[in-house]
C-alpha positions as CSV (number, residue, x, y, z in Angstrom):
1,M,10.2,1.7,33.7
2,P,6.6,1.6,34.1
3,T,5.0,4.6,35.6
4,K,1.5,5.6,36.2
5,I,-0.8,6.7,33.3
6,E,-1.2,10.2,33.2
7,K,-2.7,12.9,30.7
8,D,0.2,14.7,28.9
9,A,0.1,18.5,29.5
10,I,1.0,19.7,25.8
11,S,-0.7,16.9,23.6
12,G,-3.6,16.2,25.6
13,Q,-3.0,12.4,25.1
14,N,-2.8,9.8,27.9
15,T,0.7,8.2,28.3
16,T,1.2,4.3,28.2
17,G,2.8,4.4,31.8
18,H,6.3,3.8,29.9
19,E,9.1,5.9,30.6
20,W,13.0,6.0,29.2
21,D,15.5,8.5,30.6
22,G,12.8,10.8,31.4
23,V,10.8,10.9,28.0
24,K,7.2,9.2,28.5
25,E,5.4,7.5,25.9
26,L,2.0,8.9,24.4
27,N,-0.5,6.3,23.8
28,T,-1.6,7.2,20.4
29,P,-3.4,4.2,18.7
30,L,-3.9,3.7,15.1
31,P,-6.8,5.3,13.2
32,R,-9.9,3.1,13.1
33,W,-10.2,3.3,9.3
34,W,-6.5,2.0,9.0
35,I,-7.4,-0.8,11.4
36,L,-10.6,-1.8,9.5
37,T,-8.5,-1.7,6.2
38,F,-5.7,-4.1,7.8
39,Y,-8.6,-6.3,8.8
40,V,-10.1,-6.4,5.6
41,S,-7.2,-7.1,3.7
42,I,-6.3,-10.2,5.8
43,A,-9.8,-11.4,5.2
44,W,-9.2,-10.6,1.6
45,A,-6.0,-12.7,1.4
46,I,-7.5,-15.5,3.2
47,G,-10.3,-15.6,0.5
48,Y,-7.6,-15.7,-2.4
49,W,-5.9,-18.5,-0.7
50,V,-9.4,-20.2,-0.8
51,L,-10.8,-19.4,-4.0
52,Y,-7.4,-18.9,-6.3
53,P,-4.2,-21.3,-7.0
54,A,-1.7,-19.9,-3.9
55,W,0.4,-22.4,-2.1
56,P,3.0,-24.4,-3.7
57,L,3.0,-28.3,-3.0
58,V,5.8,-30.8,-3.6
59,N,4.9,-31.5,-7.4
60,S,1.8,-29.1,-7.9
61,Y,-0.1,-26.0,-5.9
62,T,-3.4,-25.7,-4.4
63,P,-5.9,-25.3,-7.4
64,G,-8.5,-23.1,-5.3
65,L,-12.1,-23.8,-5.4
66,L,-12.7,-21.5,-8.5
67,G,-10.3,-23.9,-10.4
68,Y,-8.8,-20.6,-12.1
69,H,-5.5,-20.6,-14.0
70,S,-3.9,-18.2,-16.3
71,R,-2.9,-20.7,-18.9
72,S,-6.3,-21.0,-20.2
73,E,-6.3,-16.9,-20.6
74,L,-2.8,-17.5,-22.6
75,A,-4.0,-20.3,-24.9
76,S,-6.9,-17.9,-25.8
77,D,-4.9,-15.0,-26.7
78,I,-2.5,-17.0,-28.8
79,A,-5.5,-18.4,-30.7
80,A,-7.0,-15.0,-31.0
81,A,-3.5,-13.5,-32.3
82,K,-3.0,-16.7,-34.8
83,A,-6.6,-16.2,-36.0
84,Q,-5.8,-12.4,-36.6
85,Q,-2.6,-13.6,-38.2
86,Q,-4.0,-16.2,-40.4
87,K,-5.9,-13.8,-42.9
88,Y,-2.6,-12.3,-43.7
89,L,-0.8,-15.4,-44.2
90,D,-3.4,-16.7,-46.1
91,V,-2.9,-13.4,-48.6
92,L,0.9,-13.6,-48.4
93,A,0.6,-17.4,-49.7
94,K,-1.1,-16.5,-52.7
95,S,0.8,-13.2,-53.6
96,T,4.0,-12.8,-55.2
97,V,6.7,-10.9,-53.4
98,A,6.0,-7.7,-55.9
99,E,2.5,-7.8,-55.1
100,I,3.3,-7.8,-51.4
101,Q,5.6,-5.0,-51.9
102,Q,2.8,-2.9,-53.2
103,D,0.2,-3.5,-50.2
104,P,1.6,-1.4,-47.6
105,Q,-0.5,-3.0,-44.9
106,L,0.6,-6.5,-46.3
107,R,4.4,-5.2,-46.8
108,D,4.5,-4.2,-43.1
109,F,3.3,-7.3,-41.9
110,A,5.8,-9.1,-43.8
111,I,8.5,-7.3,-42.9
112,A,7.5,-8.0,-39.0
113,G,7.6,-11.6,-40.0
114,G,10.7,-11.5,-41.9
115,R,12.8,-9.7,-39.1
116,S,11.7,-12.3,-36.6
117,A,12.5,-15.1,-39.1
118,F,15.6,-13.1,-39.7
119,S,17.0,-13.0,-36.4
120,I,16.8,-16.4,-35.9
121,N,18.0,-18.4,-39.0
122,C,20.2,-15.2,-40.9
123,A,21.7,-13.1,-38.1
124,P,24.3,-15.9,-36.8
125,C,26.1,-15.2,-40.4
126,H,24.8,-11.9,-41.5
127,G,24.9,-10.0,-38.1
128,A,22.0,-9.2,-36.2
129,G,21.9,-5.9,-38.2
130,A,22.7,-7.5,-41.5
131,A,25.7,-5.8,-41.5
132,G,27.5,-8.9,-42.4
133,G,31.3,-9.4,-41.9
134,K,34.3,-11.1,-43.6
135,G,32.9,-13.7,-45.8
136,Y,29.2,-12.9,-45.1
137,P,27.7,-10.0,-47.4
138,N,26.2,-7.1,-46.1
139,L,22.7,-7.0,-46.9
140,V,22.1,-3.2,-46.1
141,D,24.4,-1.9,-48.6
142,D,24.2,-1.7,-53.0
143,D,26.5,-4.4,-53.9
144,W,24.8,-7.3,-54.4
145,L,26.4,-10.5,-55.7
146,W,23.6,-12.2,-57.1
147,G,21.1,-9.2,-57.6
148,G,19.3,-7.3,-55.1
149,A,15.7,-7.1,-56.9
150,L,12.7,-9.1,-55.0
151,E,12.8,-12.0,-57.1
152,A,16.7,-12.1,-57.1
153,I,16.7,-12.4,-53.2
154,Q,13.8,-14.7,-53.3
155,T,15.9,-17.0,-55.2
156,T,18.7,-16.7,-53.3
157,V,16.9,-17.6,-50.3
158,T,15.0,-20.1,-51.8
159,H,18.0,-22.1,-53.3
160,G,21.0,-20.7,-51.4
161,I,24.5,-20.3,-52.7
162,R,26.4,-23.2,-54.0
163,W,24.5,-25.7,-51.9
164,D,25.0,-28.9,-53.5
165,A,21.7,-30.5,-52.0
166,D,19.6,-28.0,-54.1
167,G,19.7,-28.5,-57.6
168,D,18.6,-24.8,-58.7
169,T,21.0,-23.3,-56.3
170,R,23.0,-20.3,-57.4
171,Q,26.4,-21.8,-58.8
172,N,29.5,-20.4,-60.3
173,Q,33.0,-20.9,-59.3
174,M,36.0,-18.6,-59.3
175,P,39.1,-20.3,-60.8
176,A,42.1,-20.5,-58.1
177,F,44.8,-19.1,-60.8
178,L,47.6,-19.8,-58.8
179,K,46.8,-23.4,-57.2
180,D,45.2,-24.4,-60.7
181,N,48.5,-23.2,-62.5
182,M,46.7,-20.8,-64.8
183,L,48.7,-17.6,-63.8
184,K,52.2,-17.5,-62.1
185,A,52.6,-15.3,-58.8
186,A,53.9,-12.2,-60.8
187,Q,51.0,-12.1,-62.9
188,I,48.6,-12.5,-60.1
189,N,50.5,-9.5,-58.5
190,D,49.8,-7.5,-61.4
191,V,46.2,-8.2,-61.7
192,A,45.8,-7.2,-57.9
193,E,47.3,-3.8,-59.0
194,Y,45.2,-3.2,-61.6
195,V,42.2,-4.3,-59.5
196,L,43.4,-1.7,-57.1
197,S,43.5,0.7,-59.5
198,L,39.9,0.6,-60.5
199,S,39.2,2.1,-57.2
200,K,42.2,4.7,-57.5
201,R,44.2,2.7,-54.9
202,G,46.9,1.3,-57.2
203,S,50.7,2.1,-56.6
204,D,52.4,0.8,-59.4
205,A,51.3,2.0,-62.7
206,A,53.5,-0.4,-64.5
207,A,52.2,-3.4,-63.2
208,A,48.8,-2.4,-63.3
209,A,49.1,-1.7,-67.1
210,R,50.5,-5.4,-67.3
211,G,47.5,-6.7,-65.0
212,A,45.1,-4.8,-67.2
213,K,45.9,-7.2,-70.0
214,T,45.7,-10.1,-68.2
215,F,42.5,-9.2,-66.6
216,G,41.1,-8.7,-70.3
217,E,41.8,-12.4,-70.9
218,Q,41.1,-14.0,-67.6
219,C,38.6,-11.9,-65.7
220,V,36.4,-9.9,-68.2
221,A,34.2,-12.8,-68.6
222,C,32.9,-12.6,-65.1
223,H,33.8,-9.3,-63.9
224,K,33.3,-7.3,-67.0
225,E,35.2,-4.4,-68.3
226,G,36.3,-2.1,-65.6
227,G,35.5,-4.6,-63.1
228,V,32.2,-3.5,-62.9
229,G,30.6,-7.0,-61.5
230,N,27.9,-9.1,-63.2
231,P,25.0,-10.4,-60.7
232,E,23.9,-13.2,-63.1
233,L,27.2,-15.1,-62.4
234,G,27.5,-13.9,-58.6
235,A,30.8,-11.8,-59.8
236,P,31.2,-9.0,-57.4
237,R,32.2,-5.3,-58.3
238,L,36.0,-4.7,-58.4
239,D,35.7,-0.8,-58.3
240,D,34.4,0.0,-55.5
241,A,35.2,-0.2,-51.5
242,I,33.0,-2.9,-50.7
243,W,35.0,-6.1,-50.3
244,L,33.5,-9.3,-49.1
245,Y,36.9,-10.8,-48.1
246,G,39.1,-7.7,-47.8
247,G,40.2,-5.0,-50.4
248,D,43.8,-4.6,-49.5
249,K,46.4,-6.4,-51.8
250,A,47.3,-9.2,-49.8
251,S,43.7,-10.3,-49.7
252,I,43.0,-9.5,-53.4
253,V,46.4,-11.5,-54.2
254,Q,45.0,-14.2,-52.0
255,T,41.5,-14.5,-53.6
256,I,43.0,-14.6,-57.1
257,S,45.4,-17.4,-56.1
258,Y,43.1,-19.5,-54.3
259,A,39.5,-18.2,-55.0
260,R,36.8,-18.3,-52.7
261,R,33.8,-20.7,-52.1
262,G,31.4,-18.9,-49.8
263,V,28.3,-21.1,-49.4
264,M,25.1,-20.4,-48.4
265,P,22.0,-22.8,-47.3
266,A,18.9,-23.3,-49.3
267,W,16.1,-22.7,-47.1
268,T,13.3,-24.2,-48.9
269,G,12.3,-27.2,-47.0
270,R,13.5,-25.4,-43.8
271,L,11.3,-22.6,-44.2
272,D,7.8,-22.6,-45.4
273,P,7.3,-20.4,-48.7
274,V,5.9,-17.7,-46.6
275,T,8.5,-17.2,-44.4
276,I,10.5,-17.1,-47.3
277,K,8.6,-14.2,-48.6
278,E,8.7,-12.6,-45.4
279,L,12.2,-13.0,-45.2
280,T,12.7,-11.5,-48.9
281,V,10.6,-8.4,-48.2
282,Y,12.7,-7.7,-44.9
283,V,16.1,-8.0,-46.5
284,H,14.5,-5.7,-49.6
285,S,13.4,-3.2,-47.1
286,L,16.9,-3.1,-45.4
287,G,18.1,-0.1,-47.7
288,G,20.0,-2.1,-49.9
289,G,17.4,-3.6,-52.0
290,Q,17.2,-2.8,-56.1
């Protein structure tokens, strides 16, 4: 309720004349500097509204008296970045992947570009970390179906694997030994036991011995003695623990019986030559490059 204005005995401040349940309100105004700052802020806001784009309209916005917009700055920044990159792109276009690898600064630039291209074009199959999956090769280990040297990776990226639209594609096909009536089921079982024995996982020595003979007749031409593989033919190693379609016996029997036909697209024509070089250097840098 309103009361008369009086001076508070303790603080020395006047009261406002208001009192609630015996408690009187002191009249303590804001500091003058605060009031001035508040008014300056209001004036600044009004000036901003007038000079710069500020108010949204139905289909546009108020442009402001200065006509400023950040798009022009963005366009300028992008143009500057492209100009900065172009000098490297020009060198990449003229350099072989081996020359790029030998120049630390150029190599770092290529890896950065290749990482971006990989995430857009390759990660859907090989995974974001390039660790692959069933049917999609792991690019960070030491097993390479078609070779892990720079030039070999470049050829694979350029022409693909079994990509019929490219006349220079990597091309080799494993027979479907059961489907094509080249081997009987029992012989395939023996070969699978022999293959398992190459990595010390076989459980039937007698079957493995029989399978070794059949392997020598049917498989050595591509996979070589001891199953060490042949990158020139895209024939994988069989004596380690890295398997593209599974290394358990059932998966091995399935592969021998019906073969596999993995396909990778040829990126020539879909990506420019510089991007393919960047991808090559990036993939090689992942740790498994030879």
